[in-house]
N, C-alpha and C positions, 0 to 999 in steps of 0.2 A: 503493500500500499504506499504510495507515494504522498509527501507533504502536500502537494498541489491539490489533492483531493479535498482538503480541509480549509482551503482559503475561504475568507469571508466576503460576501457581496452586499450592496445594497444597505438596508438598515441593519442588517447583521454585523457589517463591518463598522458602521457608525457606532453601534453600542459596544462592539468589541473594543474599539480605539477609546471609548469614554472609560469602560471599566478596566482596560489595562492602565490607564492613568490613575485610576483609583487605587489599583494595587500598588502601583509605583507611590503614590502619596501615602498609603498606609503602612507600607514597609519603612519608609522614611520616618513616619510618626512613630512606628514601634521602635526604631532604633534609637531615637531621642528619648522615648519613654523608658528604656533601659536605665537611665540616669535618674529616674523618678523612683518608682516603687513597683512591686509585683502587679498591683491592681492597675496601675496606669499602663504598665506593659501588656496586660491581659485585655484591657479594652482596646488598645489599638491593634493588638493581633487578631481580635475578633473581627476588626474592619477588613483585614486582609483576607480572612477566611471566608467572609460575606461576599467580597468582591470576586474571590475565586469561583465560588459557588455561582454567582451570576453569569460569569464568563462561561462557565461550564454549562450549567442547565437552562439558561435563558438566551444562550448565544450559540454555542457550538453543537448542542444537543438538537434544537430545532432546526439548525441550518444543515446538519449532516447526519442526524438520526442514527440508526443502528451501526453504521459503518464506524462512526465516531467512537460510539460507546464500546464496540469491540476492540478498537485500537487503544483507547484509553485503558481498558481493563488488561491489556497485555503489555503496557508501556510502564516501566518502574516510576516514570516522572507522572504517568497518568494516574497511577495508584496514589501518589501523594495528593493529587488534586482530589481524588476519592476520599481519602482519609482525612483531609481538611473539611470536607462536609460534614463529618462527625462534630468537630468544634463548631461549625456554624451552627447546626441544628440544636446541639445542646445549649449553647451560650445564649441563643435567641429564643428558645422554647422551654428549657427546663426551669423550674422555679427554685432549683438548688444552685447555690453559689459554691462552686468548687474551688477552694481557695489554692490548692496545690496542683492547679493546672499547668503552671509554668514552674519548673524546678531550677533553681540557681545552680549554675555550673561553675562559676567563680565570682570574685569580687575584685575589680580594678579601680584604683584610685585614679579619678579624673582631675585634670589641672585646673580647677575652678575654686575661686574662693568663697563664692556665694551661688547658690541654686538650690534646686530641691534636695540634692544629696551630692557628697563628694565622691561617690562609687557609681560605677557603671556595672551592671550585671547581666551577663550572656545568660540565657535561659535554654532549657530543653524541655520538650513536651512530656507530661505525666505519662505512664504507661496505662495502657487500657484497663488492665487488671486492677490499678489503683483508683478508678473513677468510681464515684458513689453509684449504687444501682439507680437512685432517683435522678441521677445527672444523665445517665444513658437510657433510661427506660421510661416509659409512659406511666407505669406503676412497678411496684416491687415484684409482682408476679408476671410481667411482660413477657410475651414470647418473643421469637426473633422478629417476627412482623410487626410487633408493638414498640419497637426500640426506635430511638430517635433517629436513626439512619439504617439504610438498608444493610443486609449482611455483607455485602461486597465492600462496602464503605467502612464497616467496623473491622473486617479482615484487613483491609489497606491501611487503616490506622495502625493495627497492630504491627504490621510488617514494615511499613514505609515511614511512619510519623512518630509514634510513641517512643519516648527515650532518645530521640534525635535532637540536635540542636535547632531551635526554632528557625532561626535565619537560614539555614540550610534547607528547610522544607519550603519556606516562602520562595526562594530562588528556584528551588526545582519546579515548582508550579509555574513560575515565569518562563523557564526554559521549555516547559511542555507547550504552553500555548504559542511561544515565538516560533517553535519549530513547526507548528500546524500552519501558521500563517506569518511569515517574516516581517509583514507591514505593522505587526504588533511591536516591533522593536524600534524604540525611538533613538534620536541622535545622540551621539556621545555627549557626555557632560563636559562642560567647559571646565577649566581649572578653577577651583575655588580656593581662596587664601585661608579663610577661617572656617573651621567646622562648628564653632559656636563663638558667641561673645557674651560678655556680662557687663552691666554698668558699673563703673568704677571710676570716680573722679581721680583717682591717683594713677590709673592705667593710660599712658598716652598712645598705647597701640589701638585701642577702639574708643571710638568717639560715639557714645550714645548718652543721651540726655538723662540725667539723674532725676529722679521723680519722687524719692522718698525723703522728705524732710526731717523725718524722725531720727535718721541716723547721723553721725558725724564722723567722717565726711558723708554727704548724702549718697545713698545707693539705692538701687532697685534690687530687690530679691528675685529677679528674673534671669532666666537663661535664654538668650535669643540664637534662633537657628536660621540659616540661609533659606529664603522662600524662592519659590519657582523651580526648585530641582526636579519636581515630578514631571516637568516637560521633558526631560531628558532620560535617557536610559539610567537606571539606578547604579551609582558606585557610591556605596555608603562611605561618608567622611570618617577619616581616621580620628576616632575618639578614644584613646587610651586602647587601642587594639593590640591583639595579639596575632601571631602570623597565622595561626590555624582558623582564624575567624574569616567567614567568607563575606565579602563586601560587594560582590557582583554575580549576576546569574551566569556570566561567562565564565567563571572560576568554577571548578569541580567542588563537589561538597567534600568538606574535611573529612567527615566521619567516613565517607565512602572509600576516599583516597587512602586514609590512614588504617582502615580496618578490613580492606578486602583481603580475603583470607590467603591468597596465593601471591598477589601481587601488590598488595598495599604497602605503605611505608611501614607499617608495624611488622608485617611478613619480612620485608626486606632487612629491617633492623634486627630481628630475631635469627636471621639466617647468616648473619655475619658476626664476627667476634666483638666484644666490647673493646674500648680503647685501652691502651696500655698493655703491657706484657702480661699481667696477672692481676687477680683481685684477691684480697684477704677477706675470708669469711670470719665474721666476729659473732653473729647472733643467729639463733634459729628462730622462724617464724612459725608459731604454733597457734592453729585454730582449732577448737573443740577438742583439744588433747592429741591433735595430730599435727606433725611437722609438715608444713606446705611449702616452705621455702627458706631462704637465708638471705642475709644482708651482711654488708661490711664496707670496706673502704677501698679505693682504687684509684687509678689515674683517671681523670676526665678528659673531655675533649682538648682542653687547652693545656694539658700536662699538669693540671692541679689535683690535688687528692680530693676526692669527693666520694659521697656515699653511694651505694647501689643497693637495689633490692630486686630479688628474682624468686620466681617460683623454681620448685625443685627440677621440675622437667626441663626449664630453660637452662639451668646450671648444667644439668645432663648434656643437653644438646651442645652447649659450648664445649664441654669436656670432649665430646665426641670429635668436634672439629679440632682439637688438639690445644685448645685454650687452657690456661692454668688458673686455678682456684687452690687456694691453700689455706690451712690454718697454722697459727704460730703458738708454739708451746716452748716456754723459756725463749731462747734464740733460735730455735729450729722451725723450719719451715716444712709442713707435712702436707704434700698435694693431695686434693680430692681425687677419688677414683670411682668409677661407675661400678655399682653392685650389679648383680645378676637381675634383681627386682627393680631394675631402672631408679633406684635410688642411689645415693652417693654415700661415701665413707672417707675418713682420713685416718689410716691406721698407723700408730707410732710403733717404736721399736719393740715396746713390750706387748704389741697386739692389741691394745686398745683402740677403740674408735674415738678419736679426740673430738670428731664433729658432734657426735651424739652427747657429748658432755658440755657443749657451748651453753651459755646462757640465752634465755628468752629476751627478744628485744624489748626495751622500755618504751612506752608511750611518747617519751620526750625526745626519742632519738631520731624520729622521723626516719626510721628504718624498721618499723614494725608492721604488723598485719594491716593495721589501718592504713599505714602509707603504701603497702603494696596494692590494697584496693583503690586507693585514691589514684595511683599511676595507672591502674587498669582502667580506670575511667576517665582518665585524662591522658590520652596517648601522646599529645604533644609534650607532656612533662616527661613522660617515659623515653620518648625518642632522644631527649636531651642526654640520657644516660647511656645511649648505644649510637652515638653520632657517627656520621662519615667524616673522618679526618685523618690527618696525617699520623695519627696515634693508633688508628684502628688497623689491627691485623687480619 
């Protein structure tokens, strides 16, 4: 099926262009709302979901019918569009306020002295399993047909939306529609000098009138954002961003790029040795009475001694490639070896397994089980412990 089969004509094209602009406006509004609070972010992201649903059900479905629906159902980006339908339906029709719809992924300091908050928070969507029954159903005993979205939308949310970074799913929806009709792609954004500005009589860089006489010097407690950006293709302003945050629909989704099982950045990192010639093992990671990994110190990407934390299977895989892990007892370095059961051991001269005698990592070390889970949930942080560099062997 070619993309040309889904181009829009006449009134469909006019409405499509209008609501693609609304999607761009709402994405920008959501981006700035992440500097406010979770409720502000949820309000703005609901706008995106509603605009996506209009473009889907009120434009492309009537314009192209079953052929479009079949294409959407088999396209991973189309599944994102279907999954966002669940958000639209629940937010607009459910009497329940689901406060955990957006889950904070991190907190970044924003360089403003005044404003709603000094922090910006990137969010991920809640998992479907965590949604209250009254949020997704018409009543507690609702059947599949009585839920607030058809079964395929519920399934799409589970597979392509829930748990993912919000901004990735919004740009996925944009990419889907633009691939159907390239005329929905706007012109490139001109270079903007300031991502935001605040009123401050002591700041000579931004001239905005002071309006609040109650403070000395007078200031407004407002954060100003550039206007008119929605007329152009969305390229989100750099507001205390991290390299993994997606700022354009043309960029690949970070979570997909990082976590693709065989070719993603995580797979590549796990299939190459860590930096430096060896890692010292200092602690065991114990979860529910079972050793699940190890942590310690070693050379980082820039030749500095840094901490590392790995699951047992990753340590085994590294050892299989010839990388050296060791434990230190007195002044002797005892290398780790793989056991027959795919575990590891470090056997000293007296036959004792020194590895099994190591202490459990304490919470304050940033090398414990909680830190291991944090690294697994934040692959950008984990990748920094296994970078491509001149020290990687």
